Structure formats: structure tokens, C-alpha cells
C-alpha positions as CSV (number, residue, x, y, z in Angstrom):
1,M,-23.8,88.8,-15.2
2,L,-21.9,86.6,-12.7
3,E,-19.1,86.1,-15.2
4,Q,-18.7,89.9,-15.6
5,M,-18.6,90.4,-11.8
6,L,-16.1,87.6,-11.4
7,L,-14.0,89.2,-14.2
8,S,-14.1,92.6,-12.5
9,N,-13.0,91.1,-9.2
10,L,-10.2,89.2,-10.8
11,N,-9.0,92.3,-12.7
12,N,-9.1,94.2,-9.4
13,K,-7.2,91.4,-7.7
14,N,-9.9,91.0,-5.1
15,E,-10.0,87.7,-3.1
16,L,-13.2,85.9,-3.9
17,N,-13.3,84.0,-0.6
18,D,-12.8,87.2,1.5
19,E,-16.4,87.6,2.5
20,S,-17.0,89.1,6.0
21,F,-19.9,88.2,8.2
22,E,-21.3,88.6,11.7
23,Y,-23.9,86.9,13.8
24,K,-27.1,89.0,14.2
25,S,-30.6,88.6,15.6
26,I,-33.0,89.0,12.7
27,F,-36.8,88.9,12.5
28,L,-38.0,85.9,10.7
29,S,-40.5,88.0,8.8
30,S,-37.5,89.9,7.2
31,V,-36.1,86.7,5.7
32,V,-36.9,85.3,2.3
33,P,-36.1,81.8,0.9
34,D,-34.1,81.3,-2.3
35,P,-36.3,79.6,-4.9
36,S,-33.2,78.3,-6.8
37,N,-32.0,76.4,-3.7
38,G,-32.6,72.6,-3.6
39,R,-34.0,72.9,-0.1
40,F,-36.6,75.4,-1.2
41,L,-40.3,74.8,-0.5
42,P,-42.9,76.7,-2.3
43,S,-44.0,78.3,1.0
44,I,-46.3,81.0,2.3
45,F,-45.8,82.1,5.8
46,V,-48.8,82.5,8.2
47,S,-49.0,85.2,10.7
48,D,-48.7,84.2,14.4
49,E,-52.3,85.3,15.0
50,D,-53.8,83.2,12.1
51,A,-51.6,80.3,13.1
52,R,-53.0,80.6,16.7
53,L,-56.6,80.6,15.3
54,F,-55.9,77.6,13.2
55,V,-54.4,75.6,16.1
56,A,-57.4,76.7,18.2
57,R,-59.7,75.4,15.4
58,K,-61.2,78.8,14.9
59,L,-59.9,78.8,11.3
60,S,-60.3,75.7,9.1
61,K,-57.7,74.5,6.6
62,A,-60.0,75.6,3.7
63,Q,-60.4,79.1,5.2
64,L,-56.6,79.4,5.8
65,T,-55.8,78.2,2.3
66,K,-58.2,80.7,0.8
67,L,-57.0,83.5,3.0
68,Y,-53.4,83.1,2.0
69,Q,-54.1,81.8,-1.6
70,G,-52.2,78.7,-0.5
71,E,-53.0,76.3,-3.3
72,S,-49.8,74.7,-4.7
73,H,-47.9,75.9,-1.7
74,V,-46.9,74.9,1.8
75,L,-48.4,77.1,4.5
76,I,-45.9,77.5,7.5
77,G,-46.5,79.2,10.8
78,K,-46.1,78.7,14.5
79,S,-47.0,75.0,15.2
80,I,-48.5,74.5,11.8
81,I,-47.3,73.2,8.4
82,I,-50.0,72.5,5.8
83,N,-49.1,70.8,2.5
84,C,-51.5,72.4,-0.1
85,L,-49.7,70.9,-3.1
86,K,-51.7,68.6,-5.3
87,R,-52.0,65.3,-3.4
88,D,-50.1,62.2,-4.5
89,T,-47.9,64.1,-7.0
90,E,-44.1,63.9,-6.8
91,D,-44.0,67.5,-5.5
92,W,-46.5,66.6,-2.8
93,K,-44.5,63.5,-1.7
94,R,-41.2,65.4,-1.6
95,A,-42.8,68.2,0.4
96,S,-44.3,65.8,2.8
97,Q,-40.9,64.2,3.5
98,T,-39.4,67.6,4.0
99,I,-42.3,68.7,6.3
100,D,-41.7,65.6,8.5
101,S,-38.1,66.6,9.0
102,I,-39.0,70.3,9.6
103,I,-41.4,69.3,12.3
104,E,-38.9,67.1,14.0
105,L,-36.2,69.8,13.8
106,G,-38.7,72.4,15.0
107,N,-39.6,70.4,18.1
108,N,-35.8,70.1,18.9
109,I,-35.4,73.8,18.5
110,S,-38.2,74.4,21.0
111,V,-36.2,72.6,23.7
112,S,-32.6,73.3,22.7
113,E,-30.4,75.8,20.9
114,M,-29.6,75.4,17.2
115,I,-26.0,74.4,16.7
116,Q,-25.5,75.6,13.1
117,V,-27.6,78.7,12.4
118,P,-28.8,79.6,8.8
119,T,-26.7,82.0,6.8
120,L,-28.2,85.1,5.1
121,Y,-27.1,88.0,3.0
122,P,-28.8,91.4,2.7
123,L,-31.1,92.4,-0.2
124,E,-31.6,95.9,-1.5
125,D,-35.1,96.3,0.0
126,G,-33.8,95.7,3.5
127,R,-34.7,92.1,3.8
128,F,-32.4,89.1,3.9
129,Q,-32.2,86.1,1.6
130,I,-31.3,82.6,2.8
131,L,-28.0,81.4,1.6
132,T,-27.9,78.1,3.5
133,G,-30.3,76.6,6.0
134,H,-33.7,76.6,4.4
135,R,-35.0,73.7,6.4
136,R,-33.6,75.2,9.6
137,F,-35.3,78.5,8.8
138,F,-38.7,76.8,8.2
139,A,-38.2,74.9,11.5
140,L,-37.6,78.3,13.3
141,V,-40.9,79.6,11.9
142,Y,-42.6,76.4,13.0
143,A,-41.1,76.6,16.5
144,K,-41.1,80.3,17.2
145,G,-43.6,81.9,14.9
146,Y,-43.2,84.2,11.9
147,G,-43.0,87.3,14.0
148,A,-40.2,86.1,16.2
149,A,-36.5,86.8,15.9
150,A,-33.6,84.4,15.8
151,Q,-29.8,84.3,15.4
152,F,-28.4,84.2,11.9
153,K,-25.0,84.2,10.3
154,V,-25.2,87.3,8.1
155,Y,-22.8,88.2,5.3
156,D,-22.1,91.9,4.7
157,N,-22.8,91.4,1.0
158,K,-24.1,88.6,-1.3
159,P,-21.2,86.2,-1.9
160,L,-20.2,86.1,-5.5
161,L,-20.1,82.3,-5.7
162,T,-23.3,81.7,-3.8
163,K,-23.8,78.1,-5.0
164,V,-20.2,77.3,-4.1
165,K,-20.8,78.8,-0.7
166,Q,-24.0,76.8,-0.3
167,F,-22.3,73.5,-1.2
168,Q,-19.3,74.4,1.0
169,E,-21.4,75.0,4.1
170,N,-23.7,72.0,3.6
171,A,-21.3,69.3,2.2
172,S,-20.4,67.9,5.5
173,R,-24.0,67.6,6.8
174,E,-25.2,64.0,7.0
175,D,-28.9,64.9,7.2
176,L,-29.1,66.2,3.7
177,P,-30.6,63.9,1.1
178,Q,-28.5,62.6,-1.8
179,Y,-30.5,64.5,-4.3
180,G,-30.0,67.8,-2.5
181,K,-26.2,67.2,-2.3
182,L,-25.9,66.3,-6.0
183,Q,-27.9,69.2,-7.1
184,A,-25.8,71.5,-4.9
185,F,-22.6,70.1,-6.3
186,S,-23.9,70.5,-9.9
187,N,-24.8,74.2,-9.2
188,A,-21.5,74.8,-7.5
189,M,-19.6,73.4,-10.5
190,T,-21.6,75.6,-12.9
191,E,-20.2,78.6,-10.9
192,I,-16.7,77.2,-10.9
193,E,-16.9,76.9,-14.7
194,Q,-18.0,80.5,-14.9
195,L,-15.1,81.4,-12.7
196,N,-12.7,79.5,-15.0
197,K,-14.1,81.4,-18.1
198,A,-13.5,84.7,-16.2
199,R,-9.9,83.6,-15.3
200,L,-9.1,82.7,-18.9
201,Q,-10.4,86.2,-20.0
202,S,-8.1,87.7,-17.4
203,G,-5.1,85.8,-18.8
204,M,-5.1,83.4,-15.9
205,S,-5.2,79.6,-16.1
206,R,-8.1,77.4,-15.2
207,L,-8.5,76.1,-11.7
208,T,-7.1,72.7,-11.1
209,V,-8.7,70.0,-9.1
210,R,-6.2,70.8,-6.3
211,T,-7.5,74.4,-6.2
212,I,-11.2,73.5,-6.7
213,V,-11.4,71.0,-3.8
214,P,-10.6,73.6,-1.0
215,K,-13.2,76.0,-2.5
216,L,-15.8,73.3,-2.2
217,G,-14.7,72.2,1.3
218,I,-14.4,68.5,0.5
219,S,-11.7,66.0,0.0
220,T,-10.2,65.0,-3.3
221,G,-11.9,61.6,-3.0
222,A,-15.3,63.1,-2.3
223,Y,-14.8,65.4,-5.3
224,D,-14.1,62.4,-7.5
225,N,-17.2,60.7,-6.1
226,Y,-19.4,63.7,-6.9
227,N,-17.9,64.0,-10.4
228,V,-18.8,60.4,-11.2
229,L,-22.3,60.7,-9.7
230,S,-23.1,63.9,-11.5
231,R,-21.9,62.6,-14.9
232,Y,-25.3,61.3,-15.9
233,P,-28.5,63.3,-15.2
234,V,-30.5,60.1,-14.9
235,V,-28.6,59.5,-11.6
236,M,-29.8,62.8,-10.1
237,S,-33.3,62.0,-11.4
238,A,-33.2,58.6,-9.7
239,Y,-32.4,60.2,-6.4
240,E,-35.0,62.9,-6.9
241,S,-37.5,60.1,-7.4
242,G,-36.5,58.4,-4.1
243,C,-33.6,56.1,-5.0
244,S,-32.1,54.9,-1.7
245,Y,-28.7,53.8,-3.1
246,S,-25.7,55.1,-1.1
247,F,-23.3,57.2,-3.1
248,V,-20.7,54.4,-2.9
249,K,-23.1,51.9,-4.3
250,M,-24.2,54.2,-7.1
251,K,-20.7,55.1,-8.0
252,R,-19.8,51.4,-8.2
253,L,-22.8,50.8,-10.5
254,I,-21.9,53.7,-12.8
255,L,-18.2,52.7,-13.2
256,S,-19.3,49.0,-13.8
257,V,-21.7,50.0,-16.5
258,E,-19.1,52.3,-18.1
259,S,-16.4,49.6,-18.0
260,Q,-18.6,46.9,-19.5
261,Y,-19.7,49.3,-22.3
262,K,-16.2,50.3,-23.1
263,A,-15.1,46.7,-23.3
264,Q,-18.1,45.6,-25.4
265,Y,-17.6,48.4,-28.0
266,D,-13.8,48.7,-27.7
267,K,-14.0,52.3,-26.5
268,S,-11.3,54.3,-24.7
269,T,-13.3,57.6,-24.6
270,L,-17.0,58.2,-24.5
271,N,-18.8,60.6,-26.8
272,A,-22.3,62.1,-26.4
273,V,-24.0,59.1,-28.1
274,D,-22.1,56.7,-25.8
275,K,-23.2,58.6,-22.7
276,R,-26.8,58.4,-23.8
277,A,-26.5,54.7,-24.2
278,I,-24.9,54.3,-20.8
279,S,-27.6,56.4,-19.3
280,D,-30.2,54.0,-20.6
281,L,-28.2,51.1,-19.2
282,I,-28.0,52.8,-15.8
283,V,-31.7,53.3,-15.8
284,Q,-32.2,49.6,-16.6
285,Q,-29.9,48.6,-13.8
286,L,-31.7,50.8,-11.3
287,Q,-35.1,49.5,-12.4
288,G,-33.9,45.9,-12.2
289,I,-34.2,45.3,-15.9
290,K,-31.4,43.1,-17.3
291,K,-30.9,43.5,-21.0
292,R,-31.1,40.2,-22.7
293,P,-28.0,39.4,-24.7
294,E,-28.5,39.4,-28.4
295,K,-28.7,35.9,-29.8
296,S,-25.6,35.2,-31.7
297,K,-26.2,34.6,-35.4
298,A,-25.1,31.2,-36.6
299,P,-22.1,31.6,-38.9
300,F,-21.5,29.8,-42.2
301,V,-19.5,26.7,-41.5
302,T,-16.5,26.0,-43.9
303,T,-13.9,23.4,-43.9
304,S,-10.2,24.0,-44.3
305,F,-8.4,23.7,-47.7
306,D,-5.7,21.1,-48.2
307,S,-5.0,22.2,-51.8
308,P,-4.2,25.8,-52.8
309,G,-5.5,24.9,-56.3
310,A,-8.9,24.0,-54.8
311,L,-9.1,27.4,-53.2
312,Q,-8.1,29.1,-56.4
313,K,-10.8,27.3,-58.4
314,L,-13.4,28.2,-55.7
315,L,-12.6,31.9,-56.0
316,T,-12.1,32.1,-59.8
317,Q,-14.6,29.6,-61.3
318,D,-18.4,29.4,-61.4
319,V,-18.8,26.5,-59.0
320,T,-22.5,26.2,-59.7
321,Q,-21.6,24.7,-63.0
322,L,-19.7,21.8,-61.4
323,S,-21.1,18.3,-61.1
324,C,-20.5,18.0,-57.4
325,G,-23.9,16.7,-56.3
326,V,-25.4,20.0,-55.3
327,D,-28.8,21.0,-56.7
328,W,-28.3,24.7,-56.8
329,S,-31.9,25.4,-58.0
330,E,-33.3,23.8,-54.9
331,L,-30.8,25.3,-52.4
332,D,-32.3,27.6,-49.8
333,W,-29.7,30.4,-49.4
334,Q,-31.3,31.6,-46.1
335,D,-30.7,28.2,-44.6
336,K,-27.1,28.5,-43.3
337,K,-26.8,24.8,-42.5
338,A,-27.8,23.8,-46.0
339,V,-25.5,26.4,-47.6
340,S,-22.6,25.2,-45.4
341,T,-23.3,21.6,-46.4
342,A,-23.3,22.6,-50.1
343,L,-20.1,24.5,-49.7
344,A,-18.5,21.5,-48.1
345,Q,-19.5,19.3,-51.0
346,V,-18.0,21.9,-53.5
347,I,-14.7,22.0,-51.6
348,A,-14.5,18.2,-51.4
349,H,-15.1,18.0,-55.2
350,L,-12.4,20.6,-55.9
351,E,-10.0,18.8,-53.7
352,Q,-10.4,15.6,-55.7
353,E,-9.9,17.2,-59.1
């Protein structure tokens, strides 16, 4: 669907980045979150009256949860955020961390203006969907109430490259977690790839790094960092599970593992099998597991030949028939030391003939 729309725009020579917008005051109850966004919470919004009753302790958590069928969701309203996800699960932990930051931001909004407002685009049913700023939107509901209005940046239409736009508007924000940034980059690059396919169908060339970087709103160096970090899904999984490595440290680890792997197996390029192996090594590094080096197998020990004739006899004759002092019937062929000793005796005998 997106690819067809991109193809149509390219054929009509429309500028993909030419999306007009204006700032509007919108009721929060008219805004819906985007479930595909990394900042999304499985949320249900509580009316201002029910939120007031809960704060006044005239509604219990159990009553409110039942009233809104809030199990496996986060209930959000004026001055309340209730995590109803299953306790101690990964989803519950992630939601709890997000809730803490929403409450902090909501308290700030109560006493000062929001510098960067959320961005929206209109839906066919008259409501608006969040493009960027989910956490800020939740904080607005917490600070002002679901029935209040707030200022938003509203696009006239849904941007074609929504994931690129989301990454572009959030890439410079320091408060976003690494997992959210990596996920946003991965989603944006998926759209870039769809754009490239559409360009090829239109007889155009693929976008180069030089043309992709401005679309994402980052530097070439940052683009390279994101490319390395998103190369292995285990890295994103690590950040999702709470890994605290900085992007610089993680990139250094990935490049180090790749370099060692290429040197060990004499590889210049990596195929799918190699990448799976490297993924395992990255996981081991992150978990602090150092792979024990394989014990080198002891080689057979041979001596050098002084006589070409001795070498010829060794290779062309049945040396087990020689009277060289070796009891071949008793020789343990699995004992490399014993075999090496026997071989040395044979060579010495052949050298004397």
C-alpha cells in the first residue's frame, strides 16, 4: 500500500517532504495514540470525573479497573496513572519506567509551557492520531485531564513516510531511551527501503547515504552508528531488556566482535550464518560470558629427513615389515606421543639403510 502511494507521488513528481502543518488547539479526547509507535503504552483514558473520584478515594483501583476493563492496560487520567499490566513482567517493568517519566513531565507541564508540542495528523473519523510525542501526550492528560485542550502541531494530511518523520523529529532528543531510538531508526529505514523500491519502479536510482541522511535529520556519523547498532537484532533486544551501554560502547563491542570473527575465520564478508554466529558472540559478551578457547589438539611430531631415499622408502614401502624396533601389534594409534616415537624410530632406521 505505502509502496503504491510512493510510486504514485514519484510519478506525479510530488515532493515527499512537502507536508504543510499548522499549530492548533485540540481536545485531548480527540487524539488517539499510534500502537505501532515505540513510545506507545497500551492505555485507556479515564474521564475527568472518574479521575476526580479516584483521587478523592471514592473509587477504588479495583472499581476503576473493572469500570474501564483496564486489565493489561495502563489507566491514565488527570493526576492518575495506574499500571494494570501483569505485575513483574517485562511489559509491566517497561510501563513502570515510562510512567515515572510521564509523571515527572506532567508535573513540569503543570507549572510551565511545553517547549516541543506533540505532532498529529487527521483521521477520517474526525479524530487525530499522534505522529510524535506519545509520552508528552500522556503527560498532558495527566496534567490537564482528558477533557482539556492543548496546543499541537497538526499536519494537513498523514505524512507518507510517517516512520521517517517520527525518527526525524525525535532523533535529537536526549531523553529518549536507546531502545526507542533504535526501533525508530529500524522502522524509518524500512520506509526508506520501500521508497527505494518505488524509485526503481519509476526508473529512478536508489537513494544514496548522502540523500538519506538529510531525510532522517541526522549526521553521516550518526547514520553510521545507527547502521552498526541495528545490524544485529540481539542488540535491540538487549536495550529492550534494559541494557545500559551507551551507543558508542555498544558500537565498539560490535565492531570488535566482527573484527575478531573475520580474523579467526579469514572472512572478508559476512553471510547469514556468520551473522548468527556473531549475534551469539555479542550476547555472550553482553552477558559477561567469555567463550573458552578450544584446546589445541596435539599434533603428530615428526623429524626432518636428511636422505631423500629415506623419505621415498617411507612413502612407498610397508614400513611395518621393517625390523626397526617397533612392536606394531602393541602400538596404540590413538596415543600421539607413542605414534610419534614409533615414526621417529622408523625414520632413523631408514636413514641408516
